[in-house]
C-alpha positions in Angstrom: 3.4 -114.0 -41.4 1.0 -111.0 -41.6 1.7 -108.5 -44.3 -0.2 -105.4 -45.4 -1.9 -105.6 -48.6 -1.2 -103.0 -51.3 -4.7 -101.5 -50.7 -3.9 -101.0 -47.0 -0.6 -99.4 -47.9 -2.3 -97.1 -50.3 -5.0 -96.3 -47.7 -2.4 -95.5 -45.1 -0.5 -93.4 -47.6 -3.6 -91.5 -48.5 -4.5 -91.0 -44.9 -1.0 -89.8 -44.2 -1.2 -87.4 -47.1 -4.6 -86.1 -45.8 -3.1 -85.6 -42.4 -0.1 -83.8 -43.9 -2.4 -81.5 -45.9 -4.5 -80.8 -42.9 -1.4 -79.9 -40.9 -0.2 -77.7 -43.7 -3.5 -76.0 -44.0 -3.6 -75.4 -40.2 -0.1 -74.0 -40.5 -1.1 -71.6 -43.3 -4.2 -70.6 -41.3 -2.2 -70.0 -38.2 0.4 -68.0 -40.2 -2.3 -65.9 -41.8 -4.0 -65.3 -38.5 -0.7 -64.3 -36.9 0.0 -62.0 -39.9 -3.4 -60.4 -39.6 -2.9 -59.8 -35.9 0.5 -58.3 -36.6 -1.0 -56.0 -39.2 -3.7 -54.9 -36.8 -1.2 -54.3 -34.1 1.1 -52.3 -36.4 -1.9 -50.3 -37.6 -3.0 -49.5 -34.0 0.5 -48.5 -33.0 0.8 -46.2 -36.1 -2.5 -44.5 -35.2 -1.3 -44.0 -31.7 2.0 -42.5 -32.8 0.2 -40.2 -35.3 -2.2 -39.0 -32.5 0.8 -38.3 -30.3 2.6 -36.4 -33.0 -0.6 -34.4 -33.8 -0.9 -33.5 -30.1 2.8 -32.5 -30.0 2.4 -30.3 -33.1 -0.7 -28.6 -31.7 1.2 -28.0 -28.4 4.2 -26.6 -30.3 1.9 -24.3 -32.3 0.3 -23.0 -29.2 3.7 -22.4 -27.6 4.8 -20.6 -30.8 1.7 -18.4 -30.9 2.2 -17.6 -27.2 5.9 -16.7 -27.7 5.0 -14.6 -30.8 2.3 -12.7 -28.8 4.8 -12.1 -26.0 7.4 -10.9 -28.4 5.0 -8.5 -30.0 4.0 -7.1 -26.6 7.7 -6.7 -25.7 8.3 -4.9 -29.0 5.3 -2.6 -28.5 6.3 -1.9 -24.8 9.9 -1.1 -25.8 8.7 1.2 -28.6 6.4 3.1 -26.2 9.2 3.3 -23.7 11.6 4.7 -26.4 9.0 7.3 -27.6 8.2 8.3 -24.0 11.9 8.6 -23.1 12.6 10.6 -26.3 9.7 12.9 -25.5 10.9 13.5 -22.0 14.4 14.2 -23.2 13.1 16.7 -25.8 10.9 18.4 -23.2 13.9 18.6 -20.8 16.1 20.0 -23.5 13.5 22.6 -24.5 13.0 23.6 -20.8 16.8 24.1 -20.3 16.9 26.1 -23.5 13.9 28.3 -22.5 15.4 28.9 -19.0 18.8 29.8 -20.5 17.4 32.2 -23.1 15.1 33.8 -20.5 18.1 34.6 -18.4 19.6 36.4 -21.4 16.6 38.6 -22.2 17.3 41.2 -19.5 20.7 41.7 -21.1 19.0 42.4 -24.5 16.6 44.8 -22.7 19.5 46.8 -21.3 21.2 47.0 -24.7 18.0 48.3 -26.2 17.5 50.9 -23.4 21.0 52.1 -23.9 20.5 52.5 -27.6 17.3 54.4 -27.0 18.6 56.8 -24.4 22.3 57.3 -25.0 23.1 59.9 -27.6 26.8 60.1 -28.5 28.1 63.6 -28.5 31.5 63.1 -30.1 33.6 60.6 -32.0 34.8 58.8 -28.9 31.3 58.3 -27.6 30.2 57.2 -31.0 33.0 54.6 -31.1 31.9 53.2 -27.8 28.3 53.2 -28.9 29.1 51.3 -32.0 31.2 48.8 -30.0 28.4 47.7 -27.6 25.8 47.9 -30.3 28.0 45.4 -32.2 27.9 43.1 -29.2 24.1 43.6 -29.0 23.7 42.7 -32.7 25.8 39.5 -32.2 23.6 38.5 -29.3 20.4 39.1 -31.2 21.6 37.1 -34.1 22.5 34.2 -31.8 19.0 34.2 -30.4 17.5 34.2 -33.8 19.5 31.1 -34.7 18.1 29.5 -31.6 14.5 30.2 -32.8 13.8 33.3 -30.8 11.7 36.0 -32.5 10.3 39.3 -31.0 6.6 40.1 -30.9 5.2 43.0 -32.8 2.0 43.9 -30.8 1.6 47.6 -31.7 -1.8 48.1 -33.3 -2.9 44.5 -32.6 -5.9 43.6 -30.4 -4.9 42.8 -26.8 -4.4 39.1 -26.3 -3.9 37.8 -22.7 -2.1 34.8 -24.1 0.6 37.0 -25.5 0.4 40.3 -23.7 0.4 41.7 -20.2 -1.5 45.0 -19.9 0.3 47.3 -17.4 -1.2 50.7 -18.6 -4.5 51.9 -20.0 -4.8 55.1 -22.0 -8.2 56.6 -22.8 -8.4 57.5 -26.4 -10.9 57.8 -29.2 -8.4 57.3 -31.9 -8.2 53.5 -31.5 -10.7 50.8 -30.7 -10.8 49.7 -27.1 -8.3 47.0 -26.3 -5.9 48.0 -29.0 -2.2 47.7 -28.0 -0.8 51.2 -28.2 2.7 50.7 -27.1 5.0 47.8 -26.2 6.8 48.8 -22.9 8.8 45.6 -22.5 9.3 43.4 -25.5 7.8 40.0 -25.7 9.4 37.0 -27.4 8.5 33.7 -29.0 10.7 30.6 -29.0 9.5 28.7 -32.0 5.7 28.9 -31.7 5.6 29.1 -27.9 5.6 32.2 -25.9 9.0 32.8 -24.3 8.0 36.0 -22.5 4.8 38.0 -22.5 5.0 41.5 -23.8 4.2 44.3 -21.3 1.9 46.7 -23.2 -0.2 49.9 -22.9 -3.8 49.3 -24.1 -6.4 51.7 -25.4 -9.3 52.4 -23.2 -12.6 54.3 -23.9 -12.2 58.0 -23.6 -14.4 59.4 -20.9 -16.8 62.3 -21.8 -15.3 65.7 -20.7 -17.5 67.0 -17.9 -19.2 70.3 -18.6 -18.5 73.1 -16.1 -21.4 74.4 -14.0 -21.3 77.9 -15.3 -21.5 76.7 -18.9 -24.6 74.5 -18.0 -26.2 77.5 -16.2 -25.7 79.9 -19.2 -27.1 77.2 -21.5 -30.2 76.9 -19.3 -30.8 80.7 -19.2 -30.6 81.0 -22.9 
């Protein structure tokens, strides 16, 4: 009967232990290698995700900037529209106001003519005179509150932006171009001319021609 000797048993045991150690070592190596590959894969995935997130952030920033720019343009356009609309409304209101007041000025002119030419002769006429002059004063006060003011051109140099010359009077008492008289009153509305004043303007006085008989007598002497 063949039997293994103790040495052979030990040798087999040792060989078995070596084989088990080698297997264990290979298992550890394979595990480590798998772990390294997993770490590398996870790192690559993380970098890819970060890159995508960065791209998305940049894209969102660009969209935000574009939206902000568009919003600012809309705000500026609306502000310009509001200012333009308000200006047009103010100009329209001012035009309507000028037209309405201009229609009332002839009424004021008639009141002033009446005051200048009508001379009450008795108490009844004086009562009527005071009555319509009261209406005239009320009308003038209303125009003042609206910003209407009369021109005072007498003695001032003629200004075509304010005055309309309808008469010229030769004189040596005033410089040429001086307004001598306001024939039809002019008015301002605020700082703008509402109606030009019709005026009489000073002109140079022509030399009086010397009669022929005076010239002849002067020559004989």
